[in-house]
VOZA-863317 format. One line per 10 residues: number of its first residue (from 1); their letters; for each residue x, y, z of N, C-alpha, C. Coordinates in pm, 1 decimal. Each point is the difference from the previous one (the first is absolute). Layout:
NUM = A = X:Y:Z:X:Y:Z:X:Y:Z; ...
! end
This chain:
1 = XXXXXXXXXX = 2827.6:4089.3:-6846.4:95.7:91.4:45.0:105.6:-1.2:-55.6; 84.0:137.2:-11.6:89.5:-27.1:-92.0:182.8:31.6:105.3; 70.7:-42.1:-25.5:99.3:10.3:105.2:124.2:103.8:-29.3; 66.2:34.4:26.1:102.5:115.0:-68.1:137.1:-78.5:29.5; 16.2:-85.8:120.3:75.0:-76.4:76.8:-7.9:-150.1:-45.6; 73.4:-76.8:12.2:-34.8:-164.0:-40.4:2.7:-44.6:136.8; -47.2:-99.4:15.3:-6.2:-104.8:121.6:72.5:-124.1:-24.8; 69.5:7.1:128.3:102.7:-114.2:59.1:139.1:78.1:-92.4; 74.3:-127.6:-37.0:143.8:12.6:-35.7:70.7:12.0:118.5; 167.4:70.1:-34.2:84.4:9.1:43.5:-34.6:166.3:123.4
11 = XXXXXXXXXX = 66.2:-85.9:105.2:-23.7:115.9:94.0:124.9:116.0:16.4; -47.3:152.2:73.4:181.3:33.0:-55.3:-41.1:114.7:137.7; 102.7:46.1:45.5:-34.4:81.5:79.9:209.2:63.9:37.3; -24.5:160.6:10.4:111.6:42.6:59.5:-16.6:13.2:86.9; -44.1:-7.1:114.9:-13.3:91.1:114.7:91.8:-108.2:140.8; 94.6:81.5:63.5:50.0:-77.1:89.0:-103.2:20.9:143.8; 31.7:-116.1:86.6:-63.4:32.2:146.8:76.6:-54.5:36.4; 25.9:80.0:97.4:144.3:-58.6:160.0:-48.7:-97.0:53.9; -161.7:42.6:60.7:40.3:-88.7:105.6:-140.6:-109.6:-98.7; -15.8:-143.6:43.7:-100.6:-103.5:-57.1:4.2:-94.9:41.0
21 = XXXXXXXXXX = -84.2:-69.2:92.0:-92.3:-13.8:68.5:25.3:-163.4:-83.2; -15.4:-14.2:-113.8:9.1:-168.3:-33.4:199.4:6.9:-7.4; 24.8:23.6:29.4:182.5:-39.3:-29.8:8.5:-12.4:166.9; -76.4:19.5:84.3:23.4:-66.5:127.4:-44.5:-146.3:10.3; -110.4:-26.3:-64.1:-7.4:-182.5:-10.0:98.3:-84.6:-48.6; 134.2:97.4:-35.6:102.9:-86.2:-87.9:95.5:121.7:73.7; 50.8:-48.7:160.4:101.2:53.5:8.6:134.1:-56.3:-3.8; 13.0:-139.5:-10.7:136.7:-76.0:15.3:13.0:-47.4:-150.5; 88.7:-18.0:-89.6:27.6:-30.0:-111.6:56.6:159.8:-108.7; 3.4:-71.6:-139.7:72.0:105.2:-45.4:-74.7:-30.0:-162.9
31 = XXXXXXXXXX = -45.8:184.3:-7.0:-50.7:121.6:-106.3:118.0:-12.2:-117.6; -68.7:-39.7:-103.9:70.4:21.7:-165.6:-69.2:43.3:-78.2; -7.0:-1.8:-106.4:-82.4:137.4:-132.2:-86.3:-131.8:-37.7; -12.6:-123.6:1.6:-49.8:-101.6:-39.4:-76.0:-104.4:31.3; -42.1:-113.5:-29.6:-63.3:-89.6:117.8:115.1:-89.5:-110.2; 40.3:-14.1:-110.2:62.5:-114.3:-51.2:132.4:-24.8:92.1; 123.8:133.0:39.5:98.9:24.8:27.6:-72.7:-17.2:191.0; -61.4:25.2:8.2:-73.8:-16.6:179.6:106.1:-168.9:-9.1; -117.3:-91.0:-86.3:21.2:-116.5:23.7:156.8:-48.8:-42.4; 84.8:48.2:-73.9:147.8:13.6:0.6:41.4:-62.8:69.8
41 = XXXXXXXXXX = -23.9:137.7:75.4:70.5:29.9:140.2:-5.5:-76.7:120.3; -128.2:-43.9:24.0:-91.4:-156.4:73.8:87.2:-104.2:-31.0; 71.3:-47.2:-133.4:25.9:-114.9:-32.7:174.7:5.5:68.8; 55.8:142.1:-103.3:131.2:13.0:44.2:8.1:-34.3:140.7; -42.6:91.8:102.9:15.0:-12.3:131.8:-16.4:-131.5:66.1; -111.6:-112.4:-88.5:9.3:-115.4:95.4:-13.5:-85.7:-154.9; 175.7:17.2:-34.7:32.7:-137.6:-102.2:23.4:-161.3:54.3; -36.1:-38.1:108.7:-34.4:-136.6:3.1:-111.4:5.0:-43.8; -90.8:13.2:-31.5:-87.4:-23.3:-84.6:-49.3:-42.8:-98.0; 138.4:21.1:-108.1:6.6:43.2:-101.2:45.1:-176.6:-46.4
51 = XXXXXXXXXX = 35.1:-89.3:71.5:-18.8:-103.4:17.2:-53.8:-58.2:-82.6; -202.8:27.8:55.8:-67.4:-110.9:11.7:-92.5:25.3:-129.7; -69.6:-112.1:30.5:-104.8:-18.3:-136.7:-91.7:109.8:46.3; -92.1:74.8:-70.4:-45.5:142.4:59.5:-140.9:-33.0:-96.8; -137.2:1.2:42.6:-96.9:9.1:-76.8:-80.3:96.7:32.1; -44.6:108.3:-149.0:-76.2:104.5:-36.1:-104.3:-8.6:-71.2; -91.6:46.0:30.5:-94.7:19.7:-105.3:-15.8:-3.3:-158.4; -63.9:-45.9:-42.1:12.6:35.1:-129.2:-34.2:123.7:-50.6; -141.9:29.8:64.4:-22.5:132.3:-18.4:18.8:71.4:69.5; 115.1:114.5:-56.8:67.8:74.7:113.5:58.5:108.8:-110.2
61 = XXXXXXXXXX = 37.7:106.1:94.8:92.4:107.8:-93.4:94.7:-54.8:-54.9; 14.0:64.8:-146.6:157.5:-51.5:-51.6:187.0:58.3:24.7; -7.0:45.2:100.2:60.6:104.1:35.3:42.1:-84.5:125.8; -101.4:-68.2:119.5:6.7:-73.9:34.6:67.0:-149.9:-43.3; -34.7:-8.1:-45.6:97.2:-133.7:-137.1:135.6:-14.7:-0.4; 3.8:155.4:-67.8:160.2:68.7:-71.8:63.6:-38.6:128.8; -45.2:86.7:85.8:134.3:-43.2:109.9:36.0:-139.7:93.2; -101.8:-45.4:0.9:-18.8:-164.7:14.5:50.7:-120.1:-30.1; 4.2:85.6:-126.1:93.0:-135.6:-107.9:139.1:63.5:-6.2; 48.5:110.6:25.6:123.6:-4.5:-16.2:41.0:-6.6:132.3
71 = XXXXXXXXXX = -61.1:-0.6:145.4:62.7:-18.2:116.7:19.9:-213.4:19.1; -123.1:-49.1:-109.6:16.0:-143.9:77.4:-50.7:-117.8:-121.1; 66.8:-56.8:5.1:-0.7:-122.4:-84.0:-61.5:-78.7:-53.2; -98.6:-21.0:146.1:-122.6:-115.5:41.6:-112.6:79.5:52.4; -67.3:57.5:-178.4:-131.5:45.5:-26.3:-66.3:-121.8:-10.4; -114.8:85.4:79.4:-116.5:-178.7:-6.1:-135.2:120.7:-12.3; -108.5:-19.0:-91.2:-122.8:70.0:25.2:-62.6:-52.3:81.0; -125.9:59.0:19.3:-132.7:-51.6:52.5:-170.0:101.6:-36.3; -90.1:-134.1:-36.2:-104.1:90.4:12.1:-68.5:77.5:105.9; -112.5:47.8:19.6:-85.5:46.7:70.0:-130.9:-66.8:-36.3
81 = XXXXXXXXXX = -103.6:-19.3:158.6:-135.7:-3.7:-34.2:-68.1:167.2:67.1; -115.3:-37.9:-116.1:-95.8:90.0:12.4:24.9:199.8:65.9; 14.3:-98.5:172.1:37.1:81.7:96.6:166.1:61.5:50.9; 38.5:-59.1:-125.2:153.6:20.7:-25.5:79.2:-39.0:117.2; -10.9:-111.5:-0.4:89.2:-83.1:139.2:83.8:-61.3:-115.1; 113.4:-39.2:30.8:70.5:-108.2:-42.9:-70.2:-140.9:-33.3; 33.2:-25.6:-88.2:-65.5:-167.3:-35.4:156.3:-48.4:0.6; 35.9:-35.3:83.8:132.3:-79.9:20.7:-5.6:-118.4:136.5; 8.5:-128.4:-89.9:-25.3:-101.5:58.0:148.7:-64.8:88.6; 53.2:23.0:-96.9:139.6:-93.3:86.1:121.3:118.9:-63.1
91 = XXXXXXXXXX = 102.8:-19.0:111.4:66.2:129.4:-76.5:177.1:-51.1:56.7; 97.7:-24.2:-68.8:100.9:-78.4:45.8:91.6:87.0:78.7; 110.4:-94.7:70.6:82.7:32.0:79.2:63.4:115.3:14.4; 15.4:91.8:116.4:107.1:111.4:-33.9:-69.8:124.0:-114.5; -109.8:6.6:52.5:-95.2:97.5:-103.8:-61.5:133.6:87.2; -11.1:90.7:-101.3:-3.8:120.5:42.7:-167.0:59.3:-77.0; -149.9:44.3:23.2:-72.9:49.3:-80.3:-47.9:143.6:64.2; 17.5:67.5:-148.5:-60.6:84.2:-8.9:-141.6:83.4:34.6; -58.5:29.4:80.7:-177.6:27.7:-24.5:44.8:154.8:-43.2; -175.5:20.9:-49.2:-12.9:159.3:-43.2:-142.3:-69.7:46.9
101 = XXXXXXXXXX = -21.3:138.5:116.0:-113.8:78.2:24.2:-94.9:52.5:-133.3; -65.9:-48.2:-45.8:-72.8:13.3:-130.0:-75.0:135.4:9.4; 1.6:72.0:-81.4:-163.8:132.1:12.6:-59.7:84.7:159.3; 76.2:-92.2:91.5:-33.8:78.2:110.8:-40.0:-97.2:97.3; 24.6:-110.0:-32.7:0.1:-145.1:64.2:101.8:-19.2:124.3; -1.5:-77.2:98.1:88.7:41.1:57.2:24.9:-161.4:40.6; 104.4:-84.5:-72.1:80.9:-167.8:53.7:-18.3:-14.3:107.6; -56.0:-105.5:42.3:-20.1:-30.5:118.9:129.5:-141.7:67.3; 92.6:-48.3:-148.1:77.8:-90.1:-6.3:90.0:-17.6:158.5; -3.1:-60.4:44.4:80.8:-45.7:144.8:142.3:-144.8:13.2
111 = XXXXXXXXXX = -43.9:-63.5:-131.0:51.0:-100.2:-10.5:154.3:-35.5:26.4; 28.1:92.2:-102.5:155.1:-9.2:-18.3:74.3:119.1:67.5; 132.1:5.3:73.8:53.1:126.5:48.2:111.3:71.2:-155.0; -70.5:-117.4:-63.7:101.1:63.7:-120.1:-83.0:35.4:-112.5; -24.6:134.0:6.0:-93.8:65.6:-81.3:94.6:153.1:-29.8; -57.1:103.7:-114.2:30.3:96.8:-39.3:-193.8:48.5:-64.6; -8.4:66.1:112.9:-131.9:29.0:-16.2:-35.4:215.0:-93.4; -25.3:28.3:-150.7:-48.1:72.5:-25.7:-67.0:57.0:12.0; -0.3:144.1:52.5:-105.8:81.0:85.7:-69.1:118.3:-90.8; 41.3:22.9:-95.3:-27.8:62.4:-111.9:-178.6:38.6:6.0
121 = XXXXXXXXXX = -43.9:-110.9:31.9:-145.2:22.1:-32.7:-96.4:9.0:138.7; 111.9:-29.2:122.6:-101.7:29.0:101.5:97.8:129.5:77.7; 69.6:75.5:4.0:72.9:82.5:77.3:-57.2:106.0:72.3; -99.2:2.9:-64.7:-106.9:161.6:82.7:-86.0:-62.7:130.1; -13.1:-161.2:13.3:-31.1:-89.6:115.0:100.7:0.1:75.3; -7.0:-41.2:109.4:111.2:-16.3:136.2:-36.7:-204.1:-10.8; 102.6:-3.7:-35.0:41.2:-141.3:-24.4:136.0:17.6:148.5; -32.1:-125.1:56.6:97.9:-52.9:98.3:144.3:-47.1:-51.7; 56.8:18.3:-17.9:110.4:-59.0:-41.2:114.1:-101.8:100.7; 5.6:-119.0:-49.1:42.8:-44.5:52.6:215.0:-54.4:21.7
131 = XXXXXXXXXX = 53.0:109.9:76.1:164.8:-30.5:5.2:56.9:-100.7:-92.8; -59.6:-135.7:-4.5:44.2:-101.3:-33.0:30.1:19.0:-177.4; -89.1:63.2:2.9:-34.6:7.0:-200.2:7.6:94.6:-63.2; 13.0:-5.7:-95.5:58.7:113.7:-116.0:-127.3:86.1:-74.6; 26.9:107.6:-26.1:-106.0:111.1:-69.2:83.0:93.5:-65.5; -89.5:10.9:-124.0:38.3:126.8:-45.7:-144.7:78.0:-91.8; -8.3:89.2:-102.0:-64.5:68.6:-10.1:27.3:81.9:-134.3; -137.7:83.8:-31.7:68.1:90.0:-137.8:-132.9:97.4:92.0; 47.1:119.6:-9.3:-136.3:121.9:83.4:-82.7:55.5:-137.2; 6.0:-31.3:-109.5:-12.1:96.4:-95.2:-209.0:-62.6:-62.0
141 = XXXXXXXXXX = -5.5:-120.1:46.6:-111.4:-36.4:-26.2:-134.8:42.8:37.0; -7.6:85.7:106.9:-119.4:57.8:45.3:26.4:150.2:-8.9; 141.6:21.1:-64.4:-27.0:124.4:-20.2:-15.6:151.3:137.6; 86.1:-81.2:33.8:34.7:88.1:131.2:151.1:74.2:-64.3; 91.7:-120.6:-23.5:122.3:70.3:-22.0:1.9:-58.3:-165.7; 90.3:109.1:-81.5:38.2:29.0:-158.3:92.7:-118.5:31.3; 97.2:-22.7:59.8:96.3:-118.1:41.8:47.4:-91.0:97.9; 80.6:-65.2:-39.2:57.8:-65.1:184.1:-26.0:-133.1:15.2; 62.3:-36.9:114.2:-10.5:-120.0:41.9:63.1:-58.5:108.3; -47.6:-100.4:54.2:64.5:-20.7:181.6:10.8:-149.1:21.4
151 = XXXXXXXXXX = 82.1:-28.7:55.0:-6.8:-146.3:40.7:90.2:6.0:167.4; -34.1:-137.3:71.0:35.3:12.0:146.4:171.1:3.5:-20.2; 58.4:21.4:-117.9:113.0:-53.9:34.6:54.5:131.5:69.0; 115.3:9.3:89.5:24.6:154.5:59.7:158.5:-2.7:-101.8; 33.1:82.7:-58.2:135.1:31.6:-50.9:4.6:141.9:33.6; 137.3:18.7:-53.0:44.1:152.7:43.0:-7.0:59.7:-126.6; -49.1:145.5:11.2:-13.8:70.2:-148.0:39.9:96.2:15.7; 7.8:89.0:-121.7:27.2:180.9:10.7:-94.0:-4.1:-98.7; -56.7:126.7:4.0:-67.8:70.4:-74.5:78.2:99.9:-52.7; -66.7:19.7:-124.5:103.3:65.0:-90.6:-83.4:123.0:-41.9
161 = XXXXXXXXXX = -30.0:92.0:52.5:-112.8:137.3:-76.4:-15.7:16.1:-157.9; 134.8:-18.1:-74.1:-67.7:2.9:-106.9:-78.6:-154.7:-136.3; 12.5:-121.3:136.4:-131.9:-26.4:-11.7:-116.0:-39.9:-72.9; -0.8:138.5:179.0:-181.7:25.3:7.6:-34.3:110.7:-155.2; 73.0:80.2:-35.7:-27.3:129.0:-86.7:22.6:-107.9:-136.3; 52.5:-112.3:7.1:3.7:-44.0:-122.6:-130.4:-41.2:-32.9; -69.4:-71.7:107.1:-108.2:-99.3:9.9:-127.8:139.2:-36.2; 5.0:122.6:29.1:-76.8:113.2:-27.7:43.9:12.7:-136.3; 138.9:45.4:-106.0:-46.6:59.0:-74.0:15.4:-185.5:-106.2; -28.8:-84.4:77.1:-36.1:-64.4:-64.1:-168.1:-65.1:-48.2
171 = XXXXXXXXXX = -73.6:67.0:107.0:-112.8:15.3:2.7:-39.1:111.8:-126.5; 64.7:96.9:3.1:-55.4:151.1:-55.6:31.9:-62.3:-117.6; 164.4:-71.5:-66.5:-14.8:37.2:-113.0:-115.5:-132.2:-90.8; -93.3:-164.5:122.7:-71.0:-38.5:-69.5:-108.4:57.5:-53.7; 5.2:135.1:99.5:-193.0:62.8:-20.0:24.8:20.7:-125.2; 161.3:95.6:-3.8:-33.2:121.3:-106.2:31.0:-116.1:-142.6; 39.5:-121.6:12.5:12.0:-105.9:-150.6:-159.8:-43.8:16.3; -55.6:-62.5:49.0:-105.4:-13.0:0.4:-125.1:86.7:-45.6; 30.8:139.1:8.3:-71.3:155.4:-49.5:86.0:11.9:-157.1; 73.0:11.7:-0.5:63.5:70.4:-118.5:-78.9:-30.0:-149.2
181 = XXXXXXXXXX = 18.8:100.3:-53.2:-50.5:-46.9:-130.4:60.4:-63.7:-99.0; -135.9:-122.8:-35.0:68.8:-102.4:-73.0:26.5:-13.5:-128.5; -24.7:107.4:-75.2:68.6:20.5:-111.9:158.3:92.1:18.1; 51.9:-2.6:114.8:72.5:48.0:37.9:153.6:-90.2:2.1; 25.2:-109.3:-89.4:43.5:-135.6:45.1:161.7:68.9:83.5; 91.8:74.9:-124.8:121.3:37.4:83.2:19.1:-13.7:166.3; -101.6:116.4:57.4:-17.9:25.2:93.3:-50.7:-149.0:134.4; -114.1:-61.0:-99.8:-45.0:-113.0:74.5:146.7:-111.2:8.5; 43.3:3.9:-57.7:139.5:-95.4:50.4:142.7:34.6:20.9; -24.0:103.8:56.8:148.8:55.4:42.3:-98.8:-45.8:143.8
191 = XXXXXXXXXX = -141.4:87.9:6.7:-20.9:-83.2:164.8:19.7:-93.2:78.9; -70.8:-102.7:-114.6:29.3:-166.3:16.8:103.1:-9.9:35.0; 145.5:24.9:-90.2:121.4:-75.9:-8.2:24.7:45.9:199.4; -72.2:146.1:57.3:102.2:30.8:50.0:-89.4:-5.8:157.6; -121.0:-64.2:-22.4:-93.1:-86.4:106.4:45.3:-168.1:25.6; 41.2:-49.0:-112.3:93.8:-82.7:-6.7:149.6:-68.2:119.9; 54.0:154.9:-35.3:114.4:-9.3:44.6:-42.0:24.7:143.9; -50.9:82.5:13.8:-60.7:61.8:181.6:-79.4:-118.0:51.9; -94.4:-66.2:-68.8:-86.8:-116.1:112.3:153.4:-151.1:-32.3; 132.6:6.7:-61.6:50.2:-119.9:55.5:70.1:68.8:102.9
201 = XXXXXXXXXX = 57.0:120.7:12.5:65.6:40.9:121.5:-90.4:-33.6:110.6; -130.2:26.6:46.3:-68.9:18.9:75.5:-47.2:-183.4:66.8; -9.2:-100.2:-124.2:-16.4:-122.2:48.2:134.3:-37.3:51.2; 134.7:49.9:-9.2:85.3:-58.8:14.3:31.3:-77.5:140.5; 74.0:-85.8:42.2:-35.5:-48.5:95.6:112.0:38.5:86.2; 69.8:85.5:-73.6:57.4:127.5:119.8:-57.8:91.9:85.1; -107.2:10.4:-40.6:-64.3:141.4:83.3:-72.8:-60.9:103.4; 4.1:36.6:115.5:-97.0:-11.2:103.7:-33.9:137.3:32.9; -110.4:-28.1:91.3:-94.0:151.9:48.0:-20.3:-93.0:168.6; -0.3:174.7:82.0:-71.3:-42.6:137.6:-134.7:66.6:-49.0
211 = XXXXXXXXXX = -102.0:-84.8:177.6:-129.0:-38.0:-41.1:-5.7:180.2:24.8; 64.9:102.4:78.5:-51.7:140.0:17.9:-22.8:0.4:-184.8; 136.7:38.1:-48.1:-23.5:53.3:-132.9:-70.7:-49.6:-80.3; -106.4:-91.1:8.4:-94.8:-87.0:-78.9:-91.4:23.5:-24.9; -77.9:75.0:134.4:-104.3:37.4:8.4:-80.6:129.7:-73.2; 1.2:-81.9:-156.0:-8.3:91.6:-105.6:-183.1:-38.9:-5.4; -144.6:36.3:79.3:-132.5:-8.3:45.8:-67.2:80.1:-69.4; -100.2:-78.3:-29.1:-128.9:110.1:-59.3:-51.1:48.4:176.0; -52.5:115.4:-1.2:-58.7:63.2:162.1:-96.0:-71.0:55.2; -87.0:-89.8:-45.8:-65.8:-112.1:47.9:90.3:-42.8:124.8
221 = XXXXXXXXXX = -131.7:-18.1:49.9:35.4:-70.9:164.2:-27.8:-156.2:-91.9; 126.0:-77.4:104.5:20.4:-199.3:-37.4:-183.0:-50.2:-19.3; -42.1:38.2:190.8:-137.1:-31.1:-15.7:-72.8:47.8:-115.7; -57.8:99.7:-39.4:-44.5:33.8:-69.2:-28.3:-16.9:-184.8; 152.2:-97.3:14.4:8.3:-48.2:-125.6:-52.5:-115.9:-10.3; 28.7:-91.4:133.0:-63.2:-96.5:3.4:-146.3:-61.9:23.5; -50.3:144.4:35.1:-156.1:-17.5:17.7:-32.3:10.6:-152.3; 38.6:66.4:-83.7:-73.4:80.9:-133.9:11.0:-144.8:-98.4; 128.4:-44.6:31.2:18.6:-153.1:-95.7:-115.9:-96.5:77.9; -58.8:-27.6:91.5:-63.0:-107.3:26.0:-117.4:87.1:7.8
231 = XXXXXXXXXX = -45.6:119.4:8.5:-148.7:-8.9:-60.0:39.8:19.0:-146.7; 78.7:56.7:-98.6:-25.1:-69.0:-113.8:12.7:-100.7:-67.2; 52.4:-100.8:54.4:-5.9:-138.5:-15.8:-158.4:-60.4:21.0; -42.2:57.6:121.4:-135.8:-50.1:35.5:-166.5:65.4:-88.0; 80.9:89.3:-94.8:-124.7:79.4:-59.4:19.6:-67.0:-136.8; 91.3:2.8:-18.0:58.9:-77.1:-136.0:-94.6:-134.5:-2.7; 7.3:-67.2:114.2:-17.7:-142.6:44.4:-156.3:-16.3:-69.5; -69.9:80.6:88.7:-115.4:24.4:-4.3:-78.5:53.1:-73.5; 61.6:121.2:-97.8:-122.1:-29.1:-131.1:117.2:11.3:-108.9; 68.0:-53.9:-38.9:26.3:-108.8:-94.8:-56.7:-92.4:-80.4
241 = XXXXXXXXXX = -54.4:-7.5:-102.2:-81.2:-58.0:-9.5:76.1:-182.4:-102.1; 98.2:29.7:-19.8:100.3:-97.1:-137.1:18.7:-112.7:152.1; 108.3:-83.7:-21.4:81.6:-91.8:53.1:85.6:60.4:47.9; 12.2:-55.6:106.5:145.0:76.0:83.4:55.0:-153.4:100.8; 122.8:46.6:-15.2:72.8:-65.1:102.9:62.7:29.7:121.3; -161.2:-74.9:132.4:30.3:23.3:146.3:95.2:-37.2:69.2; 68.7:92.8:18.9:79.0:-22.7:82.3:9.2:-32.8:190.5; -8.0:-70.8:39.1:-59.7:-52.8:161.8:127.1:187.5:82.3; -47.8:104.9:-16.4:60.3:46.0:95.0:-46.9:40.2:130.7; 20.1:-11.5:171.2:-30.5:-13.5:113.4:47.1:196.3:1.6
251 = XXXXXXXXXX = -64.9:19.9:120.7:8.8:122.1:32.9:93.6:99.9:11.4; 109.8:-91.4:48.8:116.6:53.1:33.9:77.6:42.5:-167.9; -13.2:-74.5:-129.8:79.1:32.0:-100.0:-42.4:110.0:-90.6; 51.4:3.8:-93.2:64.1:118.7:-51.7:-99.4:29.5:-146.3; -68.1:-25.5:-108.8:71.2:-96.5:-123.1:50.7:111.0:-101.3; 65.3:-34.8:-96.9:107.7:59.6:-103.2:-151.3:23.1:-101.6; -53.6:-87.5:-17.4:-58.8:9.4:-180.6:-159.2:-12.9:64.0; -122.6:-14.3:-106.1:-92.0:-84.4:-67.9:7.9:-107.5:-39.3; -2.9:-108.1:-18.5:33.6:-60.2:-89.4:-127.4:-3.9:-84.8; -22.7:-45.3:-171.1:-70.7:-10.9:-87.2:-2.1:-104.9:-31.3
261 = XXXXXXXXXX = -49.1:-113.2:-36.2:23.7:-134.6:-60.4:-37.8:-45.3:-117.6; 29.3:-54.3:-85.6:-17.4:-17.7:-159.5:9.8:-142.9:-48.8; -25.6:-64.6:-131.2:-3.0:-109.7:41.7:165.8:-73.1:-151.8; 32.3:152.9:-26.2:122.4:-41.9:-97.2:79.0:153.9:91.3; 158.9:-11.3:-71.3:70.5:58.1:-15.9:-63.8:107.2:-113.3; -65.0:-13.6:-108.4:-10.7:73.1:-78.9:-121.8:100.4:25.5; -116.9:-78.1:30.5:-89.4:58.0:82.5:52.6:147.4:50.5; 87.3:-20.8:153.6:68.8:69.0:87.6:19.3:103.0:-103.4; 109.6:-17.3:-108.0:103.9:108.6:-54.0:-115.5:64.2:-52.9; -69.9:-28.4:-75.9:-106.9:93.7:-64.5:-58.9:77.1:74.6
271 = XXXXXXXXXX = -67.1:-42.9:130.1:-35.5:63.6:62.3:82.9:165.6:33.3; 130.0:-43.3:68.4:99.8:31.7:91.9:-6.2:147.8:-139.9; 0.3:-16.2:-93.3:20.1:125.1:-127.6:-163.0:1.2:-35.6; -89.2:-6.2:60.1:-135.6:112.5:-21.5:21.0:47.8:178.3; 51.2:-26.7:90.0:-9.7:103.3:73.1:109.7:131.3:20.0; 140.9:-114.4:-108.6:76.0:135.9:-16.5:-69.7:125.7:-10.0; -89.7:-19.1:-133.4:-0.3:91.1:-116.3:-120.1:120.8:78.6; -27.7:-115.1:117.1:-94.8:110.6:108.5:101.1:75.2:75.0; 99.1:-12.4:23.0:117.2:34.7:70.9:11.3:-87.3:143.9; -30.2:-47.1:-2.5:9.5:-124.9:114.6:96.2:-108.2:-14.4
281 = XXXXXXXXXX = 125.8:36.4:55.9:70.7:-100.0:-18.5:64.0:-101.6:73.7; -14.0:-142.2:-30.4:54.0:-120.9:121.7:114.6:-35.3:-75.4; 78.1:-66.9:119.8:113.7:-45.2:-26.2:-19.8:-117.7:-52.0; 66.3:-78.4:-78.0:56.6:-130.1:36.1:80.5:-104.6:100.0; -84.8:-85.6:-17.9:67.8:-103.8:118.8:130.6:-45.0:-11.7; 83.9:-77.1:-3.3:132.6:-77.2:-11.4:-44.2:-51.5:-89.5; 70.0:-22.6:-129.5:-42.3:-144.7:-74.9:161.5:-102.8:53.7; -117.4:-121.5:-24.3:110.1:-122.9:-30.9:41.1:-57.4:-131.7; 155.1:-36.5:15.7:15.5:-83.7:-95.9:-61.9:-141.1:-52.0; -29.9:20.1:-164.6:-78.3:-90.6:-47.1:26.6:-111.5:4.1
291 = XXXXXXXXXX = 111.0:-68.0:55.6:81.5:-121.4:-4.1:-54.0:-31.6:125.1; -89.8:89.8:103.3:-63.0:-73.0:158.9:-144.4:31.1:21.7; -44.8:69.8:-107.8:-145.6:54.1:-29.4:-33.0:-146.7:33.1; -8.4:-107.2:-29.4:-89.7:-114.9:46.5:64.4:-107.9:102.7; 65.7:26.3:41.6:30.7:-68.5:114.4:-60.7:66.5:134.4; -7.8:151.1:0.4:-54.4:51.7:122.8:-130.8:55.7:-36.8; -91.1:-18.1:15.3:-153.6:13.9:-35.5:-53.4:125.0:56.8; 1.3:-33.6:113.8:-34.0:122.8:93.0:18.4:139.3:-24.0; 160.9:-0.4:-29.5:65.3:78.6:-11.7:1.2:100.7:-144.8; -20.5:-117.8:-85.2:-16.9:51.3:-164.3:-137.9:70.3:-9.6
301 = XXXXXXXXXX = -90.5:9.3:84.3:-118.0:22.4:-15.0:5.5:150.3:60.3; 86.1:-11.4:162.7:-39.8:135.9:31.2:106.1:102.8:-129.4; 115.3:-49.9:-37.5:81.7:59.0:-39.1:-69.9:66.4:-161.4; -146.9:-63.9:-46.1:-24.7:8.4:-140.8:-142.3:25.2:20.5; -47.6:-28.6:123.2:-178.4:62.7:-27.0:-37.8:71.7:66.4; 71.7:71.7:108.7:-28.9:105.0:142.4:18.9:123.9:-74.4; -55.2:126.3:30.5:52.6:166.4:-71.2:-30.1:13.2:110.1; 94.2:86.3:95.1:18.4:90.7:116.2:-80.5:117.5:-28.3; -107.8:69.3:71.7:8.7:86.6:10.7:0.6:94.4:55.2; 102.5:161.8:-9.1:16.3:20.9:82.0:-78.7:120.7:109.3
311 = XXXXXXXXXX = 7.3:-29.0:161.1:-77.7:57.2:98.8:110.8:51.8:61.1; 100.5:67.6:-34.9:71.1:96.1:104.9:-63.3:113.1:26.1; 57.3:85.3:110.8:-44.7:68.8:87.2:-15.0:156.1:-91.2; 53.4:-25.1:-136.5:-60.1:91.3:-93.2:-98.3:12.3:-69.9; -86.1:-39.5:45.8:-156.2:-27.4:-86.4:-38.5:39.1:86.8; -79.5:108.5:-21.2:-148.3:27.8:8.3:-104.7:-44.1:-2.2; -156.9:-21.6:107.2:-132.0:-62.4:-19.1:-58.0:45.2:-176.6; 51.3:121.0:-77.8:-57.1:-25.1:-125.5:95.0:-29.4:-77.2; 122.0:-23.5:-5.5:60.2:-93.3:-79.4:1.5:-129.4:5.3; -5.3:6.5:148.9:-77.2:-206.4:37.8:-100.4:-4.6:-62.4
321 = XXXXXXXXXX = -106.2:45.3:-51.4:-161.6:-25.5:-66.5:26.5:5.0:-130.8; 94.8:96.3:-23.1:47.8:-16.8:-160.6:53.2:-136.1:-26.3; 66.9:-92.1:34.6:96.6:-71.0:19.8:-149.1:-92.2:6.3; -27.7:13.1:74.7:-121.2:-129.0:-2.4:-88.1:-31.4:-137.3; -98.0:163.1:10.3:-52.2:17.0:-118.3:67.2:-96.4:-131.7; 128.4:45.4:-46.7:69.8:-44.8:-134.6:19.8:-176.1:69.5; 1.5:13.2:83.8:2.6:-226.9:7.3:-102.5:-20.0:-0.2; -116.4:62.2:55.5:-140.9:-129.2:-46.2:-31.3:73.5:-146.6; 38.3:125.8:-51.3:-34.3:30.2:-174.8:84.2:-80.6:-135.1; 150.9:6.2:37.9:42.8:-42.4:-88.7:14.3:-165.6:-31.6
! end
């Protein structure tokens, strides 16, 4: 089957929807243009946390680590088990733990009040928030929003309308750049330079945005998005004939990806290239610094042996069969 469009890759939508039921789930807190800045707001608002020892998973988003290193002097890493739970036998006094709800799972750790939770992978599902704990998230993972972040730190913000226009222009220019003629190097360089300038402005921590104006969303309802993801995940699980990593989702979890499992990083990367040729675009999970690889074996396996297969709401049934046929035949 031949496809004009590719499967997977970045989400895009320029549609503004004034009424967005998702935003009602997070009435309190502050909405920002990025997940990274939502974490920064949280730490600035709760500066008493900054003198603590902080424990974070080594298998994590680099932008989160960048913020943590900016604000904390005592940073410690921890490994995960195969169910994505922290492998933390002992922590130092005066400690803070950063927890990640990986790929649609929800962390159930209730041992410590001093935790920061990253909700980026589970924000579609209702999670009971503890008033004593700290939460943040990026809104891009599920393709509901092009950009944005949220934390449960309440601060006063001023909306500058030009920031919305700036993001719209950025998206337009990015599209123009990606579709420009490859042999027109002068035009490409000019567009790329402009993109870098705009991206720097967009991710500036001075820009915050109210939740009404953040309602850039596809016109699908959230319950439909969740249903499609669950069906796609289960369809792949039933029909894929290769080795896969079986995550123990319950009926309330909305999966982010389906994961193939390989014996080595080289095998994983080679298979990803083959899928790319077939216009099936799979992201790569977070890399781990070489000096830490042998110290955190489970995280190493997760980072180097798994390949995320897209299951999002854009994928039709024929496209899903196309993905499966290629996975089973390559």
